[in-house]
Residue, then its C-alpha position, 0 to 999 in steps of 0.5 A: m500499499i502506498s498512500d492507501t493505494n493497493i499497488n497490486l490491485a491497481m496493476v491488475e486493474n490497469s492490465q499490467a498483471f495477472v491475478y496469481r490465484q494460488y495466492l489469493s487466500g490472503c486477500d480479497a479474492k473477489d476484488y482481484l478477480d473482478a478487476e482481472f475480468r474488467a481488464s481483460r474486457h478492455c484488451y490492454g496491457v497483458w490482454q492485448v496480444e491476440g491469443g494471449i501471452t503465457p502467464p508467468w506461472d506457465f512460463r516458469r513451469s515450462r522452464r523447469g530443468a532447463v539448461i542454459t548454455d555457456v556461450t563463452t565456451t563454444g556451446a558447452q553445457l556447464s553444471r554451474w549454469q543449470r538453472r532450476w525454477 
């Protein structure tokens, strides 16, 4: 909260963020879900891409176990560059 403004809710209302349903139990879920619904109807921000963009939780799930290649060593895959999400 900044000056009585819920920044998280404002970002959802302005189509700058998705509602992460996994963490709604600690807040007023109805306000967040209503804000997301209204934002999605305007097709701005995260909703403007035709067909939608990948939500962060799906992106992270797809990246689990991905190996990041060390480009400085002719494509060798080094264990220190492995990133587990």
